[in-house]
Every structure is written in C-alpha cells, then in structure tokens.
C-alpha positions as CSV (number, residue, x, y, z in Angstrom):
1,M,78.5,14.0,65.4
2,T,81.5,13.1,63.3
3,F,81.2,12.6,59.5
4,T,83.1,9.4,58.5
5,G,82.5,9.7,54.8
6,D,81.0,6.3,54.7
7,P,77.4,6.6,53.6
8,D,76.5,3.2,55.1
9,S,77.9,3.9,58.5
10,A,75.5,4.8,61.4
11,P,75.7,8.5,62.3
12,A,76.7,9.1,65.9
13,L,74.6,11.1,68.3
14,P,75.9,14.7,68.7
15,T,77.9,15.5,71.8
16,A,76.7,18.1,74.3
17,A,79.2,20.6,72.8
18,E,78.0,19.9,69.3
19,A,74.4,20.3,70.3
20,A,75.2,23.7,72.0
21,V,76.9,24.9,68.8
22,A,74.0,23.7,66.7
23,K,71.6,25.5,68.9
24,T,73.4,28.8,68.5
25,S,73.8,28.3,64.8
26,S,70.2,27.3,64.3
27,R,68.9,30.4,66.1
28,A,71.2,32.6,64.0
29,L,70.1,30.9,60.7
30,E,66.4,31.0,61.6
31,S,66.7,34.7,62.4
32,H,68.5,35.3,59.1
33,L,65.8,33.4,57.2
34,Q,63.0,35.4,58.9
35,N,64.7,38.7,58.1
36,H,65.7,37.8,54.6
37,P,62.8,35.9,53.0
38,S,63.9,36.8,49.5
39,G,65.7,33.5,49.1
40,E,69.3,34.7,48.8
41,S,72.1,32.3,49.1
42,L,74.6,32.4,52.0
43,K,78.4,32.4,52.1
44,L,79.9,30.0,54.6
45,I,83.4,30.7,55.8
46,L,85.4,27.4,55.8
47,N,88.7,28.9,56.8
48,E,88.9,32.5,57.8
49,K,92.7,32.7,57.7
50,E,92.8,31.2,54.2
51,G,89.7,33.1,53.0
52,K,88.0,29.9,51.9
53,T,84.3,30.2,51.5
54,I,81.4,28.3,49.8
55,D,78.0,29.4,48.7
56,I,75.0,27.6,50.2
57,P,72.0,27.9,47.8
58,A,68.8,29.3,49.2
59,A,67.0,26.0,48.5
60,A,69.3,24.2,50.9
61,L,68.9,26.7,53.8
62,P,65.6,25.3,55.3
63,L,67.1,21.8,55.3
64,L,70.2,23.1,56.9
65,L,68.1,24.8,59.6
66,E,66.2,21.5,60.2
67,I,69.5,19.6,60.6
68,L,70.8,22.2,63.1
69,Q,67.6,22.1,65.1
70,Q,67.6,18.4,65.2
71,T,71.3,18.3,66.2
72,S,70.7,20.9,68.9
73,S,68.0,18.6,70.4
74,G,70.5,15.8,70.6
75,N,69.2,13.9,67.6
76,T,71.2,12.4,64.8
77,V,70.1,13.2,61.2
78,K,70.4,11.1,58.1
79,L,69.4,12.5,54.7
80,I,67.6,10.5,52.1
81,P,67.9,12.1,48.6
82,I,64.6,12.4,46.7
83,T,65.1,11.7,43.0
84,E,62.7,12.3,40.2
85,E,61.7,8.7,40.3
86,L,61.2,6.9,43.5
87,D,61.1,3.2,44.5
88,I,58.5,1.6,46.7
89,W,60.6,2.1,49.9
90,Q,60.9,5.9,49.2
91,V,57.2,6.3,48.6
92,E,56.5,4.3,51.8
93,A,58.7,6.8,53.7
94,L,57.2,9.9,52.1
95,L,53.6,8.8,52.7
96,N,54.3,7.2,56.1
97,V,52.4,4.0,55.1
98,S,53.3,0.4,54.8
99,R,54.7,-1.2,51.7
100,E,51.5,-3.1,51.2
101,D,49.5,0.2,51.3
102,V,51.8,1.6,48.6
103,W,51.3,-1.5,46.4
104,K,47.5,-1.1,46.8
105,L,47.7,2.6,45.8
106,L,49.8,1.6,42.7
107,D,47.6,-1.4,41.8
108,S,44.4,0.7,42.1
109,G,45.8,3.4,39.9
110,E,45.6,6.1,42.5
111,I,49.3,6.7,42.0
112,P,50.7,6.0,38.5
113,Y,53.9,4.1,38.1
114,K,56.1,2.5,35.4
115,M,58.0,-0.7,35.4
116,V,61.8,-0.7,35.0
117,N,62.8,-4.4,34.7
118,T,61.0,-5.9,37.7
119,C,60.9,-2.7,39.8
120,R,58.1,-0.2,40.0
121,R,59.2,3.5,39.6
122,I,57.0,6.3,40.8
123,R,57.4,9.9,39.9
124,Y,58.0,12.2,42.9
125,E,55.4,14.7,41.5
126,D,52.8,12.0,41.4
127,V,53.4,11.0,45.0
128,M,53.2,14.6,46.2
129,K,50.0,15.1,44.1
130,Y,48.4,12.1,45.8
131,K,49.6,13.3,49.2
132,K,48.0,16.7,48.7
133,Q,44.7,15.2,47.4
134,D,44.6,12.8,50.3
135,Y,45.2,15.7,52.8
136,D,42.5,17.8,51.1
137,K,40.1,14.9,51.2
138,R,40.8,14.3,54.9
139,S,40.5,18.0,55.7
140,K,37.1,18.2,54.0
141,I,35.8,15.2,55.9
142,L,37.1,16.7,59.2
143,D,35.4,20.0,58.4
144,E,32.1,18.2,57.7
145,L,32.4,16.3,61.0
146,V,33.0,19.5,62.9
147,A,30.1,21.2,61.2
148,E,27.8,18.3,62.0
149,S,28.9,18.2,65.6
150,E,28.3,21.9,65.9
151,A,24.8,21.6,64.4
152,L,24.0,18.9,67.0
153,G,25.4,21.1,69.8
154,L,28.2,18.5,70.5
155,Y,31.1,20.8,69.6
156,D,32.0,24.2,71.1
C-alpha cells in the first residue's frame, strides 16, 4: 500500500507483507490503548539512527488503529476529512442514505442547513444530533416491539 502523494489516485491494496506488519502493529496499538485509556499521545520513531520522532495525538490513535486493522485484513483505506460544515455528499455518506433522502431531511427541517451560493451547507453537529435522535427513536420502537412480542408469548 504505497502512498503516492496524489490525493486523487486510487490507493493500492496492501501486499501480504504489509498486511502482516499491520496486523502486528494493530495488536500492539490496541493493547496500548486498552492499558493506557487516559488519552496520552504516542511518539512514533521515524528514523531510529537519526533520532527522528513525531508525536501522534491521542485523538488520532483510534483512527490509526482502524487503519491498521483494515490494512491487516487486506483492505485499502481512504480517509474523508469531516469539516465543521458538510456538503450533501458528506451527509449522505455519514447517514448512509441516498442524496434524495438527505434533501428530504433538509427540506422538511429535520436537519438545518444554510445556503452558500447555490450549495447547501450542513453543520456536522446537526447531522450527528439527527443521527443520535434517529437511533434513539429506532431503539425505542424496537424495544416496544420486543415488549409486545414478549407479552404475546412470541418472543423468548
């Protein structure tokens, strides 16, 4: 999985050797995160002979772990940055719905937005608030269905 530096190039699938290294690395990082949940940053040694290191902030470690786990499974990974304001395509990806569904949510006022020229911009916080409310609503309905099934003797 070689990085070309070109953000538009298609990432290559990891080789078997890269997947094996990623597996070892992901296990070590996962163990570290379980044993040090305080959220401390890590130092990554870039070149041991030259003593070059970089700090990796604690907020980036779960994402790094996910990248390593996906790579170890032979999958390629592409990151999509999440900005404070999102476009329709980003909201579609976050909610895992069609573009038409996003437009309906915006037009109905379920998710607020603002117009920038001819484009709709949606705050990340508003999308995540809607996502949580939708999840809570679905969970409540599921709980009610289970309770009704149990009352009717249809659910063990």
